[in-house]
Steps between C-alpha positions, in 0.01 A plus 500: 500500500641852403557749778237741390220238479614344838480848650158552355379166630637555853356844513150374408522214733603721784221739422243236510653336813505839688143566408394157620683547821312833553178351427571203720596730794167687471311179464664352812445817701134518389457131603610585858280674761507711819362275792318603809833533683604772262780286334515399126476142443591297186301195418493246210203332336327303766585151350874617503451593868412135573838416368650780703333333804671180439827677423483703828438184706789333330740787572373503849584134559146361502534317171353536166136509651198737496447444876772368730460119542258449208662367190278582209641610159292798421718639240599402154819706456770344702784690350325843530416411864877431575592825335236673722665336824821699400305822517311410814816409671671826451217767493181584685176367371408808292852549372531132414189544273655821357817300409312242323325763298848641416615148405194480266604814318835339468331177348323715247814670373671167475199351320516777244872451449457132438204550283728741300767228464239257378388746252848541378510124413184552304675775299842353465493497118429898490731790521627644821284794469203297430577277800541797723144622408347165570689441833391854632151466386477153676662650814234767507199278423598263771488762773193659364269196563328602825378165656866365489632822666211501759556142615876533509483837708226348723734230619343213319732221351386597147807712435743242610337218315489720181876572548586133542297387196633750268854425622431144406387599154803715455730223614348261249561753222852563613576117518357444154704779359835444670476131631663620831410236773476789753193630320339140541592518868341853533187368329463226755573714788238764390238249441575325839479836695182575288365163641582605854323834430188340372453128443282548214784649297560138406299586206758739381771258555325229286457753221846619511663159514282391214594808291871404557462147388277617194748772394809287505502144360834425665316455833321214339790357303836601670562282809718759657257775452217286612695407821550887580152560449379210725748590759362864541141379482592254794635814687170672435318188631710529821358850563150355471573190715681712761195712558258201506713332762512815700119536468435144609750505791427849625113528427395139459340574167582422148344819363467854642187579711411764250492244214237294704315811575462624141482190300335217715137452498415727208378299197717548196214638276427766768859601513526532123191699475640731779824538338361585153271753665799643676748534218260637243568870601868444464458380148306811414775712671779371292317429194722735283810341648357152405399609155843640408682209667289259299553684176894481554467118581296429180754704286821428663452200737799344669549240773617789732186688439296180554668466837382843591162426386500163690606664824213748466239246409628272776441779765155575349412128511617468860316798605175350348589164671519627843180691452620859514599679817372788715665797328475593133850647487629200301755372756537155342504640142766781574823285470409412143441861399855618436537220235168589364627856459782392293256305268293825501782717382578251241138510392520877467802438287318256280204730441719787410697273269181396330400857460831571335419264212230734385609839648847615468471757768454236759810280590581150642576487871587135417787606274526818726542762218267670752805632670565732219167656492348686786145487379531123466639467854218709633247270337671193674503682840153611450359152421691371793366776736136427392544140577647570844235761564221259449663223711543749778160690461334361804805591712553851358360674830769325715776539223435884498465523878138602456414228762714311750628153412245213535454384859686804652195600712448150619865484599456826689193363689673176576790689645289720725313199622836331580617789696185512699524138568852532631384775728192311633607139529785297654723261315262215591226659280393350172377658183229362267546634155401483128794711399763254617813715432540843655308461835683182602835632376475837695342375813709198563185324635387147457273514186202304379462500113132500422567424128747212567825589338680406820218268638492142394140444622361785283713416201357145494137613518276483185484842317196720500351474153171672586605826330542685829878528426483631144694781352678610156329243292549218745213319662709390797836679569787246569683549833194684628223248468571275809406607838353392820420798736337278748835316539734795468296740728277297724733221558855660486371837672746734378561813724448730196267411199522690181151440407206256540361468152638316204321327212197316631592524865394801726588489871400858566230407762739278685762780512271707739516222758879424488669802355500863565548776249764751604647813337867583590650801330244499226551127434204261547585157655305201592628362819409182705314606814677458824812368332804494732719576186330850464648804691157641584653779706682622185155516321338681802786758492461549123116545545573760788 
């Protein structure tokens, strides 16, 4: 790369990166809140706070558990939880959450860099100037997809998983280009770590290994190459076996409790109907991206592009198979989006090239004569912007800071509730919650999970298919459709209860006989009457 072109690329990447860092800083600040004690608190998405609870207990010597002494695997992101334990071992609870948000920002920039390198492989037969344009455009598009940024900055494992999957794809491309064994090793390590991040990343591993065998006949015919391939696949299997052995020995289960919670008991057809209803709005959001990508595949298909499409379709199919999820911010689909963005840019390329056959004023991004003509470059950028705008349309108020990030107000309420519980109860108190993350994390009290992520009894119940737990095209929301308030509240008697109504069950009348509604510094709490774990004098002082 000539010096001028290198400096131009570095300048553009630095500008985009700085812009993203500024945007992320504002996002993180706006996702925080001032609590009733006058201090600012940082908080992740509530499911990430469940992992933070596990991480905090681990770093404090209580084990990888939700409640001390209770071994239930209520997380599905072991590697992310272990990273969180480093943060919780060094910083206060709020600052540990802030650190994970900063780490999420780092994940996003790394994802964009890896995507850029993958794009470089796709454009390797083009001039250096042409490749520069393709790399920079890919870098910017990756950072511009809001759901991926949202989940990464809110502490979910989505960013880490995306990074590892893209690293695996890049390592596969590097190996096929240079035949360096270290690339094959990196491929295996990245896929192994991805499995520890989320076990369902096995789908990506199967697709990438299959692509490797399909792309190079030597893996099927050359004994030495086949041996190397089998050796690294065995190493990957060790990652899988290691976690399974740990799970069985530590938790006494073959699958995570969350797997049982979300997938057991719900008929396959009901799940598929749920999943289709859930993902339909996504398909409408990314329709422009899909159309351009499809056009490129039809005109300029290749095994690499089919791999990208396969990864996207596999995540889409998996989302349908598990029956959707509670939030339509496309968490499961986001790891595939950087690869789909590369296909999208290629699709814009193909369309402009098709136009160039009949209109000499337009030019081919595929052959990248575009670089020499500002109007043509503007066309490409405009088409790309329109596709991204439509994909992000539903999130524009958050992107433009016209509204706070999703779940921010709920986090603020949960933090205030946690502080009130700390002031009004002893360490012997227990909390019964629907939001199983922030309140248990910030209170350090024993917790009862009404929706079963960390409760084996609830997770093994049949799901409620009555339609009472319906949302976003789903007739029964997985992970939220198993509950037994009679068991969780009447039998277990938590000191604090977050609510008495869920689905078809309503214990409001029973509440009046056993619980008292109190307000502490503007926070309403339902507290067990006459409980020795409640500091009633503190409540009276507050009332005075």
